[in-house]
C-alpha positions in Angstrom: 21.8 -38.2 -106.9 23.9 -37.0 -104.0 21.5 -36.4 -101.1 22.1 -35.3 -97.5 19.5 -34.5 -94.8 20.6 -31.8 -92.4 17.2 -31.9 -90.7 18.3 -35.2 -89.1 20.9 -33.2 -87.0 18.1 -31.3 -85.3 16.8 -34.3 -83.4 14.0 -36.8 -83.9 11.3 -34.5 -82.3 11.5 -32.4 -85.5 10.3 -35.2 -87.8 9.2 -38.7 -88.3 11.4 -41.1 -90.3 9.1 -42.7 -92.8 9.3 -43.9 -96.3 6.8 -43.1 -99.1 4.0 -45.6 -99.7 4.4 -47.5 -103.0 2.0 -46.8 -105.9 0.8 -49.4 -108.5 1.8 -47.9 -111.8 4.0 -44.8 -111.7 4.5 -42.9 -115.0 6.4 -39.7 -115.5 3.9 -37.0 -116.5 5.7 -33.7 -116.3 9.4 -33.2 -116.0 11.4 -30.0 -115.5 14.6 -30.6 -117.4 15.9 -27.1 -116.9 15.5 -27.3 -113.1 17.2 -30.8 -113.2 20.2 -29.2 -114.9 20.3 -26.4 -112.4 20.3 -28.9 -109.5 23.1 -30.8 -111.2 21.2 -34.1 -111.3 23.2 -36.9 -113.1 22.5 -37.4 -116.8 22.2 -41.1 -116.4 19.2 -40.4 -114.1 17.5 -37.6 -116.1 17.8 -39.7 -119.3 16.0 -42.7 -117.7 12.3 -42.1 -117.7 11.6 -45.4 -115.9 14.0 -44.5 -113.1 12.5 -41.0 -112.8 9.0 -42.6 -112.5 10.2 -44.9 -109.7 12.2 -42.4 -107.7 9.8 -39.5 -107.9 6.7 -41.6 -107.2 8.3 -42.9 -104.0 8.4 -46.5 -105.2 12.1 -46.5 -105.0 14.2 -44.5 -102.5 17.6 -43.0 -103.5 20.4 -45.0 -101.7 21.6 -41.9 -99.8 18.1 -40.7 -98.8 16.5 -40.9 -95.4 12.9 -39.8 -96.0 11.2 -37.8 -93.3 8.0 -36.0 -92.6 8.5 -32.7 -90.9 6.7 -31.6 -87.7 4.9 -28.3 -87.6 1.7 -26.6 -86.6 0.2 -23.3 -87.3 -2.6 -20.8 -87.4 -5.2 -21.6 -90.0 -7.6 -18.7 -90.8 -6.6 -17.1 -87.5 -7.1 -20.1 -85.3 -4.3 -22.2 -83.9 -4.3 -25.9 -85.0 -1.9 -27.9 -82.8 -1.9 -31.0 -85.2 -0.5 -30.3 -88.6 2.8 -31.5 -90.1 3.6 -33.2 -93.3 0.5 -35.4 -93.6 1.2 -36.3 -97.3 4.8 -35.3 -98.0 8.2 -36.9 -97.6 11.4 -35.0 -97.6 14.0 -37.1 -99.4 16.9 -34.8 -98.6 18.9 -31.9 -99.9 21.1 -31.4 -103.0 23.9 -28.9 -103.2 23.7 -26.6 -106.2 24.9 -23.0 -106.8 26.5 -22.8 -103.4 23.1 -23.5 -101.8 21.2 -26.6 -100.6 17.8 -27.4 -101.9 15.2 -29.6 -100.3 13.7 -32.4 -102.6 10.3 -33.3 -101.3 7.6 -35.6 -102.6 4.0 -34.4 -102.1 1.1 -36.9 -102.3 3.5 -39.8 -101.5 1.4 -41.5 -98.7 0.3 -41.1 -95.1 2.5 -40.2 -92.1 1.9 -39.8 -88.4 0.7 -36.3 -89.2 -2.0 -37.3 -91.7 -5.0 -36.9 -89.3 -6.8 -39.8 -90.9 -6.1 -38.5 -94.5 -5.0 -40.8 -97.3 -1.7 -39.0 -97.8 -2.3 -38.7 -101.5 -2.7 -36.0 -104.1 -4.9 -35.8 -107.2 -3.4 -35.1 -110.6 -5.2 -31.7 -111.0 -3.6 -30.0 -108.0 -0.2 -31.5 -108.9 -0.4 -30.0 -112.4 -1.5 -26.7 -110.8 1.5 -26.6 -108.5 3.9 -27.5 -111.3 2.5 -24.7 -113.7 2.0 -22.0 -111.0 5.4 -22.4 -109.3 7.3 -22.4 -112.6 5.3 -19.4 -113.8 6.1 -17.5 -110.6 9.7 -18.4 -110.9 9.8 -17.0 -114.4 8.0 -13.8 -113.3 10.8 -13.2 -110.8 8.8 -14.0 -107.6 10.6 -16.0 -104.9 9.0 -19.5 -104.9 9.4 -23.1 -104.4 9.7 -25.0 -107.7 8.4 -28.2 -109.3 10.7 -30.9 -110.6 8.3 -33.6 -111.6 4.7 -34.9 -111.6 4.3 -38.6 -111.7 0.9 -40.3 -112.1 0.4 -43.2 -109.7 -2.1 -45.4 -111.5 -4.2 -45.3 -108.3 -7.4 -43.3 -107.8 -8.0 -40.8 -105.0 -11.4 -39.7 -103.7 -11.9 -36.0 -103.9 -15.5 -35.1 -104.5 -15.5 -38.1 -106.8 -12.8 -40.4 -108.1 -9.7 -38.6 -109.5 -6.4 -39.9 -110.9 -3.6 -39.8 -108.4 -0.2 -38.2 -108.7 2.9 -37.2 -106.8 4.6 -33.8 -107.3 8.2 -33.2 -106.5 8.8 -29.9 -104.9 12.2 -28.1 -104.6 12.6 -25.5 -101.9 15.3 -23.5 -100.2 13.9 -25.3 -97.1 10.6 -26.3 -95.7 10.9 -24.4 -92.4 7.7 -22.5 -91.7 6.5 -20.1 -89.1 4.4 -23.0 -88.0 7.6 -25.0 -87.3 8.5 -22.5 -84.7 5.0 -22.5 -83.3 5.1 -26.2 -82.9 7.9 -26.0 -80.4 6.9 -22.7 -78.8 3.5 -24.3 -78.0 5.4 -27.0 -76.1 7.5 -24.4 -74.4 10.6 -26.1 -75.8 12.8 -23.1 -76.0 15.9 -25.1 -76.8 14.2 -26.4 -80.0 13.2 -22.9 -81.0 16.8 -21.8 -80.5 18.0 -24.7 -82.6 15.6 -23.8 -85.4 16.8 -20.2 -85.4 20.4 -21.2 -85.8 19.6 -23.9 -88.3 17.5 -21.5 -90.4 20.2 -18.8 -90.2 22.9 -21.2 -91.3 20.8 -22.2 -94.4 19.3 -18.8 -95.4 21.0 -15.9 -93.5 24.7 -16.8 -93.0 25.4 -13.1 -92.5 23.8 -13.4 -89.1 26.5 -15.8 -87.8 28.6 -12.9 -86.5 25.9 -12.0 -84.0 25.2 -13.6 -80.7 22.7 -13.5 -77.8 19.5 -11.5 -78.1 21.0 -9.4 -81.0 21.1 -12.6 -83.1 17.5 -13.4 -82.5 16.3 -9.9 -83.1 18.2 -9.7 -86.3 16.9 -13.1 -87.3 13.3 -12.0 -86.8 13.9 -8.7 -88.7 15.5 -10.6 -91.6 12.6 -13.1 -91.9 10.1 -10.2 -91.7 11.9 -8.3 -94.5 11.8 -11.5 -96.7 8.0 -11.6 -96.2 7.7 -7.9 -97.1 9.7 -8.5 -100.3 7.7 -11.6 -101.2 4.3 -10.0 -100.7 5.3 -6.9 -102.7 6.2 -9.3 -105.6 2.8 -11.0 -105.3 1.1 -7.6 -105.5 3.3 -6.7 -108.5 1.9 -9.6 -110.6 -1.6 -9.8 -109.2 -1.1 -13.1 -107.3 -3.5 -14.2 -104.6 -2.1 -17.0 -102.3 -5.5 -17.9 -101.0 -4.4 -19.6 -97.8 -1.8 -17.5 -96.0 -1.8 -19.6 -92.8 1.4 -19.6 -90.7 2.1 -23.2 -91.8 2.2 -21.9 -95.4 4.6 -19.1 -94.5 8.2 -20.1 -95.4 11.0 -18.7 -93.3 13.1 -18.5 -96.5 10.7 -16.0 -98.0 9.5 -18.3 -100.8 6.0 -18.8 -102.0 5.0 -22.2 -100.8 1.8 -24.4 -101.2 -0.1 -23.6 -104.4 -3.5 -24.8 -103.3 -6.3 -22.3 -103.7 -4.1 -19.7 -105.3 -5.2 -17.6 -108.3 -4.3 -14.6 -110.4 -6.3 -11.4 -110.3 -7.8 -10.2 -113.6 -10.0 -7.2 -113.1 -8.3 -5.1 -110.4 -10.0 -5.1 -107.0 -8.3 -5.2 -103.6 -11.2 -7.4 -102.5 -10.6 -10.1 -105.0 -10.8 -13.6 -103.4 -11.3 -16.9 -105.2 -10.6 -19.5 -102.5 -13.7 -21.6 -101.7 -12.7 -21.9 -98.1 -11.9 -18.2 -97.5 -15.6 -17.3 -97.0 -14.7 -14.1 -95.0 -12.1 -12.8 -97.5 -9.4 -13.0 -94.9 -6.7 -13.6 -97.6 -8.1 -11.4 -100.3 -5.6 -9.6 -102.6 -5.5 -6.3 -100.9 -5.3 -7.8 -97.4 -2.2 -9.9 -98.0 0.1 -7.2 -96.6 -1.8 -7.1 -93.3 -1.8 -10.9 -93.1 1.9 -10.9 -93.6 2.3 -8.7 -90.5 -0.1 -10.8 -88.5 1.9 -13.9 -89.4 5.1 -12.2 -88.3 3.5 -11.3 -85.0 3.0 -15.1 -84.5 6.7 -15.6 -85.1 7.6 -12.8 -82.8 5.6 -14.5 -80.0 7.7 -17.7 -80.5 10.9 -15.8 -80.2 10.1 -13.4 -77.3 11.8 -15.5 -74.6 15.0 -15.2 -76.7 14.7 -11.4 -77.0 15.0 -11.0 -73.2 14.5 -13.0 -70.1 12.2 -10.4 -68.7 8.8 -11.1 -70.3 7.7 -7.4 -70.2 10.9 -6.2 -71.9 10.7 -9.1 -74.4 7.2 -8.1 -75.4 8.3 -4.5 -75.8 11.2 -5.5 -78.0 8.9 -7.8 -80.1 6.4 -5.0 -80.5 9.1 -2.5 -81.6 10.5 -4.9 -84.1 7.0 -5.6 -85.5 6.2 -1.9 -85.7 8.8 -1.6 -88.4 6.7 -3.8 -90.7 4.1 -1.2 -91.9 6.5 1.6 -92.8 8.9 -0.8 -94.5 6.2 -2.4 -96.4 4.8 1.0 -97.5 8.2 2.0 -98.8 8.8 -1.2 -100.7 5.3 -1.4 -102.0 5.3 2.2 -103.5 8.8 1.6 -104.9 7.5 -1.5 -106.6 4.3 0.2 -107.9 6.3 3.2 -109.0 8.5 0.9 -111.1 5.3 -0.4 -112.8 4.6 3.1 -114.1 8.2 3.8 -114.9 9.3 5.9 -111.9 12.8 5.4 -110.7 12.0 7.0 -107.4 8.8 7.7 -105.5 7.8 10.7 -103.4 4.5 11.6 -101.7 3.0 13.1 -104.8 4.0 10.0 -106.8 2.1 7.9 -104.2 -1.0 9.9 -105.0 -0.5 9.3 -108.7 -0.2 5.5 -108.1 -3.3 5.4 -105.8 -5.3 7.5 -108.2 -4.5 5.0 -111.0 -5.5 2.1 -108.9 -8.8 3.8 -108.0 -9.7 4.4 -111.6 -8.8 0.7 -112.3 -11.0 -0.4 -109.4 -14.0 1.6 -110.4 -13.8 0.5 -114.0 -12.9 -3.1 -113.2 -9.8 -2.8 -115.5 -7.7 -5.8 -116.1 -4.6 -5.6 -113.9 -2.1 -7.2 -116.3 -3.4 -5.7 -119.5 -3.6 -2.2 -118.1 0.0 -2.1 -117.1 1.1 -3.8 -120.3 -0.7 -1.0 -122.3 0.9 1.6 -120.2 4.3 0.0 -120.8 3.9 -0.2 -124.6 2.7 3.4 -124.7 6.3 4.3 -123.6 7.9 2.2 -126.4 9.6 4.4 -129.0 7.2 3.0 -131.6 4.2 3.0 -129.3 1.4 5.4 -128.7 -1.4 6.3 -126.3 -4.1 5.3 -128.7 -4.8 1.9 -127.1 -5.1 3.3 -123.5 -8.6 3.4 -122.1 -10.3 6.9 -122.3 -10.9 7.0 -118.6 -7.2 7.3 -118.1 -6.9 10.5 -120.2 -6.7 13.0 -117.3 -4.5 10.7 -115.2 -2.2 10.1 -118.3 -1.5 13.9 -118.5 -0.3 13.9 -114.9 1.8 10.8 -115.5 3.4 12.2 -118.6 4.3 15.4 -116.7 6.0 13.2 -114.1 7.9 11.1 -116.6 9.2 14.2 -118.2 11.5 14.6 -115.2 13.4 11.3 -116.2 15.3 10.1 -119.1 12.9 9.2 -122.0 14.0 5.5 -122.3 14.3 5.0 -118.6 10.6 4.5 -118.0 10.1 2.0 -120.7 13.0 -0.1 -119.7 11.9 -0.2 -116.1 8.2 -0.9 -116.9 9.2 -3.7 -119.4 11.1 -5.5 -116.6 8.2 -5.2 -114.1 5.0 -5.6 -116.1 4.4 -9.1 -117.6 2.9 -9.6 -121.0 1.3 -12.9 -119.9 0.4 -14.5 -116.6 -1.1 -17.9 -115.8 -4.7 -16.8 -116.0 -7.2 -18.9 -114.1 -9.3 -20.0 -117.1 -6.3 -21.2 -119.0 -5.0 -23.1 -115.9 -8.4 -24.8 -115.5 -8.6 -25.7 -119.2 -5.1 -27.2 -119.1 -5.7 -29.2 -115.9 -8.9 -30.6 -117.5 -6.9 -31.6 -120.6 -4.3 -33.3 -118.4 -6.8 -35.1 -116.3 -9.4 -36.1 -118.9 -7.1 -36.7 -121.9 -4.0 -37.7 -120.0 -2.1 -35.5 -122.4 0.6 -33.0 -121.5 0.7 -31.2 -124.9 -1.4 -28.2 -123.8 0.5 -27.9 -120.5 3.9 -28.0 -122.3 2.8 -25.3 -124.7 1.5 -23.1 -121.9 4.7 -23.6 -119.9 6.8 -22.6 -123.0 5.0 -19.2 -123.0 5.1 -18.8 -119.2 8.9 -19.2 -119.2 9.2 -15.8 -121.0 6.4 -13.7 -119.4 8.0 -10.4 -120.4 8.3 -11.2 -124.1 5.7 -11.5 -126.8 6.2 -14.8 -128.6 4.3 -16.0 -131.6 1.9 -18.0 -129.4 1.7 -15.5 -126.4 -1.5 -14.0 -127.8 -3.4 -17.3 -127.2 -3.0 -16.8 -123.4 -3.4 -13.1 -122.9 -7.2 -12.9 -123.0 -9.0 -12.2 -119.7 -11.9 -14.6 -118.9 -15.2 -13.9 -120.7 -17.1 -13.8 -117.5 -14.5 -11.9 -115.5 -14.0 -14.9 -113.3 -17.2 -13.9 -111.6 -18.0 -17.4 -110.4 -14.5 -18.8 -110.3 -13.4 -20.7 -107.2 -10.2 -22.5 -106.2 -9.9 -25.4 -103.8 -7.1 -26.5 -101.5 -6.6 -29.8 -103.4 -6.0 -31.9 -100.4 
């Protein structure tokens, strides 16, 4: 595998050079052959299960790899934590594919200088969750890191009991986070912040290369902010709750990163929260847009000295840039929600229509995915309104009047592309993780993944994964998995 590591060019203050810690008995558990093909990995490697087990457990390092652990910090639940970084991850390098470079990172591969007395390992359950969730999100059309492999280690880890260990291989456009910028801003290392901006722009936003001086940094911030707006709108579209939107989990590239206490919403409520550590509901479903803006404010603080040498002017510029977040999010959000009910454009009256639907859904605890699926199928040429809940009867009349202003087939085509038939529901995820951990079998995971790869189509086995949880996820909790 041809690897390079452009992070090395940034300077040794950005990382620690350290190799993964060997494991006793690595075995390939889950493998993403489609992603391997997309990345252009050599066939002689992907056909060799033993080699895959060795390389993607960290027992063997690719000849052209210089493994590193990245330095970063961040705000966790609103509080600055100066000591974070890759405490259990090793970046092997980057591969070139489709005119882009992709980070290949092992997670759960042993301790680093950033481990903070942790063991640097990962349990099999969280590794399986990341594999399934990231691939499901990719198929749903949500910007995300992806999973290439899960390798069991043969070594136990202690996580509220003894658990089987694993290493998951993550593929990302990069692993730069808002927390990476905070790490150097906290040290008042402006040169490092500048380097990060240009490095990130080279990898993600090459269109900014034509700009210079403060105009470049302002455009860089605005571009990152818009990526976050687009990402969170996509989360809201499919009912995804990240669970831990700390700045160290906010990727500059605009990808979903770190599938720890994440979950999918079933019954619609903006107050839905499942994370066991989010006791105040800071990262609840309906609050994710505001947290996105809060995280962008932290990035703006890091960049202020680059906006203008005068601190007062710099703060005014930062505030003006940040003020664009709310109206831009509102516009993108209602355009997205409009598409979920078949509207090709959205005006103020349409926004009322959308909000009224959500309020009915909230009051009646209607399933988010199923409701929009039923609305979609009611617009099919062979469909009907018979399956729609009766409490939507008055709203439905207003909706039909609005759709009459568009081409008849336009609404169905649009809704079909935006409303999934199936999502990775929490109770199915948990059942599959349990099967993987207890039985050591991937059969149920592979069957689930086959369905999740086509979330907008009804396959023969899709019906086995469409049911909401019997208890409405009333007592469901997720955990960070570390």
